[in-house]
VONU-185907 format. One line per 8 residues: their letters; for each residue x, y, z of C-alpha. Coordinates in steps of 0.5 Angstrom, whole numbers, plus 500, padded with zeros to 3 digits. Each point is the difference from the previous one (the first is absolute). Example, Ala and Ser with C-alpha at 12.3 -4.5 7.8 and 13.67 -1.06 7.14 Angstrom:
// residues 2
as> 525 491 516 ~ 502 507 498
END
This chain:
// residues 310
xxxxxxxx> 587 761 316 ~ 495 503 494 ~ 503 498 493 ~ 501 506 495 ~ 494 499 496 ~ 496 500 507 ~ 503 506 502 ~ 499 504 493
xxxxxxxx> 493 498 501 ~ 499 503 507 ~ 503 506 498 ~ 496 501 494 ~ 494 499 504 ~ 502 505 504 ~ 501 505 494 ~ 494 499 497
xxxxxxxx> 496 501 507 ~ 504 506 501 ~ 498 503 493 ~ 493 498 501 ~ 499 503 507 ~ 504 507 499 ~ 506 497 504 ~ 496 496 506
xxxxxxxx> 502 493 501 ~ 498 494 505 ~ 504 494 502 ~ 507 501 503 ~ 500 507 497 ~ 493 503 503 ~ 501 506 504 ~ 507 501 498
xxxxxxxx> 504 505 495 ~ 500 497 494 ~ 503 503 493 ~ 501 497 493 ~ 507 501 497 ~ 501 498 493 ~ 507 500 498 ~ 504 498 493
xxxxxxxx> 503 494 500 ~ 508 501 500 ~ 501 494 495 ~ 493 499 497 ~ 498 507 499 ~ 493 498 502 ~ 495 503 505 ~ 500 497 507
xxxxxxxx> 495 502 505 ~ 501 498 507 ~ 495 502 506 ~ 505 503 506 ~ 499 503 507 ~ 502 507 500 ~ 501 505 506 ~ 500 508 499
xxxxxxxx> 506 504 501 ~ 498 508 499 ~ 498 500 492 ~ 503 494 499 ~ 498 492 500 ~ 505 495 503 ~ 500 493 498 ~ 504 494 503
xxxxxxxx> 504 495 496 ~ 499 495 505 ~ 497 494 497 ~ 498 498 507 ~ 507 499 502 ~ 502 496 494 ~ 508 499 498 ~ 499 504 493
xxxxxxxx> 498 507 498 ~ 493 499 497 ~ 499 500 492 ~ 497 507 500 ~ 506 503 504 ~ 504 498 494 ~ 496 503 495 ~ 499 507 503
xxxxxxxx> 508 500 500 ~ 500 499 493 ~ 494 504 498 ~ 499 505 506 ~ 493 503 498 ~ 495 496 502 ~ 492 500 500 ~ 496 501 507
xxxxxxxx> 493 498 501 ~ 498 503 507 ~ 492 499 501 ~ 497 503 494 ~ 506 504 498 ~ 505 498 495 ~ 507 504 499 ~ 507 499 498
xxxxxxxx> 505 500 505 ~ 508 500 500 ~ 502 495 505 ~ 507 501 504 ~ 503 495 505 ~ 502 504 506 ~ 508 499 502 ~ 504 500 506
xxxxxxxx> 497 504 506 ~ 494 502 496 ~ 498 493 499 ~ 501 499 507 ~ 496 506 502 ~ 494 498 495 ~ 500 493 502 ~ 499 502 508
xxxxxxxx> 494 504 498 ~ 497 494 496 ~ 501 496 506 ~ 497 505 504 ~ 494 500 496 ~ 500 492 498 ~ 504 496 505 ~ 500 494 496
xxxxxxxx> 505 502 495 ~ 505 500 506 ~ 499 492 500 ~ 501 500 493 ~ 507 503 501 ~ 501 495 505 ~ 499 494 496 ~ 505 502 495
xxxxxxxx> 508 502 499 ~ 499 505 495 ~ 498 507 501 ~ 493 501 498 ~ 499 506 495 ~ 495 506 502 ~ 498 503 493 ~ 497 507 500
xxxxxxxx> 495 501 495 ~ 500 507 497 ~ 494 503 496 ~ 504 500 493 ~ 495 506 497 ~ 503 507 500 ~ 499 504 506 ~ 494 504 500
xxxxxxxx> 497 495 495 ~ 492 500 501 ~ 498 494 496 ~ 498 498 493 ~ 495 506 500 ~ 506 505 498 ~ 502 496 494 ~ 496 501 495
xxxxxxxx> 504 501 494 ~ 506 496 497 ~ 504 507 502 ~ 498 499 507 ~ 502 493 500 ~ 507 502 497 ~ 501 505 505 ~ 498 496 506
xxxxxxxx> 505 494 498 ~ 506 506 499 ~ 498 503 507 ~ 501 493 503 ~ 506 499 496 ~ 503 506 503 ~ 498 499 507 ~ 503 493 500
xxxxxxxx> 507 503 497 ~ 499 506 506 ~ 499 494 505 ~ 506 497 498 ~ 504 506 500 ~ 498 502 507 ~ 501 493 503 ~ 507 500 497
xxxxxxxx> 501 507 504 ~ 498 496 506 ~ 505 495 499 ~ 506 504 499 ~ 497 504 507 ~ 500 494 504 ~ 507 498 497 ~ 503 507 502
xxxxxxxx> 497 499 507 ~ 504 494 501 ~ 505 500 506 ~ 504 495 503 ~ 505 495 498 ~ 499 495 494 ~ 496 501 493 ~ 494 504 500
xxxxxxxx> 494 496 500 ~ 497 497 494 ~ 494 504 497 ~ 494 500 503 ~ 496 502 494 ~ 503 495 495 ~ 494 496 499 ~ 496 507 500
xxxxxxxx> 504 503 495 ~ 500 494 495 ~ 493 499 501 ~ 498 507 498 ~ 505 500 494 ~ 498 493 497 ~ 493 503 501 ~ 502 506 496
xxxxxxxx> 504 497 495 ~ 494 494 499 ~ 495 505 499 ~ 504 505 495 ~ 501 494 496 ~ 493 498 500 ~ 498 507 498 ~ 505 501 495
xxxxxxxx> 498 493 497 ~ 493 502 500 ~ 501 506 496 ~ 505 497 495 ~ 495 494 498 ~ 493 503 501 ~ 500 508 502 ~ 505 503 495
xxxxxxxx> 498 496 494 ~ 492 502 501 ~ 502 507 500 ~ 504 500 495 ~ 495 497 495 ~ 496 506 501 ~ 505 505 501 ~ 506 498 494
xxxxxxxx> 503 507 501 ~ 502 499 507 ~ 504 494 497 ~ 507 503 502 ~ 497 501 507 ~ 499 493 501 ~ 507 498 497 ~ 503 505 505
xxxxxxxx> 496 497 506 ~ 502 493 498 ~ 507 502 500 ~ 499 503 507 ~ 497 493 502 ~ 507 497 498 ~ 503 505 504 ~ 496 499 506
xxxxxxxx> 501 492 500 ~ 507 502 500 ~ 499 504 506 ~ 496 495 504 ~ 506 495 499 ~ 505 505 503 ~ 495 502 506 ~ 499 493 502
xxxxxxxx> 508 499 500 ~ 501 507 503 ~ 495 498 506 ~ 503 493 501 ~ 506 503 502 ~ 497 505 505 ~ 504 497 506 ~ 507 501 498
xxxxxxxx> 499 507 495 ~ 503 506 501 ~ 494 505 502 ~ 502 506 496 ~ 501 496 494 ~ 494 496 501 ~ 496 506 501 ~ 502 503 494
xxxxxxxx> 499 494 495 ~ 493 499 503 ~ 498 507 499 ~ 503 500 493 ~ 496 493 499 ~ 494 503 503 ~ 500 507 496 ~ 500 496 493
xxxxxxxx> 494 495 502 ~ 496 506 502 ~ 502 504 494 ~ 497 494 496 ~ 494 500 504 ~ 499 508 499 ~ 501 499 492 ~ 495 494 500
xxxxxxxx> 495 504 503 ~ 501 506 496 ~ 500 496 494 ~ 494 495 501 ~ 495 504 505 ~ 497 504 495 ~ 499 494 496 ~ 497 496 505
xxxxxxxx> 495 505 504 ~ 494 498 496 ~ 501 493 500 ~ 496 497 505 ~ 503 495 506 ~ 498 495 501 ~ 499 498 493 ~ 493 500 498
xxxxxx> 498 493 497 ~ 497 500 493 ~ 492 499 500 ~ 498 494 497 ~ 496 501 494 ~ 493 498 500
END
């Protein structure tokens, strides 16, 4: 059995070859469908890149946490549970994706699809007593996003981030409704089945909250002070935005707690609370755009590096 250092060395050689040849590698992966998945360490917070086989399913990519049939889930799977937004390298393309493990009947359906395309995964499942997870990788860019050419100013970038945040919040609400519909359709004795969208809702909520927290930390620490130096007359605006960030942080905690109890919640009360939180969050984004977009419209993105003095 290879040592951990040998395994790391092999993985790194595959990564280097992949990046040097536009996604093409030789050896045991030659001719196969391979991507690079970069996750954020659940404990360390460090970036970790792993070469993985994948299977296409519609517009999504599927990766399987089989670890060749090992007894435990691989480290990259635990990482994406803690940090759902991952980076995918596919051929010469790089993009962010939301990683959502499938559950219940959907997991079984997707695993059957994987096995039809790549039968070896059936052997991996046969070697272990754990249920091998199937993870759906969905592009994280906002719907209609056409690539970095559209983002020319810092105003464009702010609007892109807000569009993504609004999209994730909309997805959370849609999946909550699907969960309540499944509960309402349950017939027969016994309790309704456990929510099949539990992980999906959790991952979207976590991605939304982490992205919003990072966005606000960047604004409070860098963006707002930089603008305020050039526009001191807007200090009241930035004070209000900073106060709203504290309110949004409270809403984030409330949203996470609310979604954690979706499987036992009263649908009408849950919908009302979720709608109220969503309205407050969207109102914050609206106000931020009204206050900041005119100020950022002439600031180039990405930031221009100063030219070296001769």
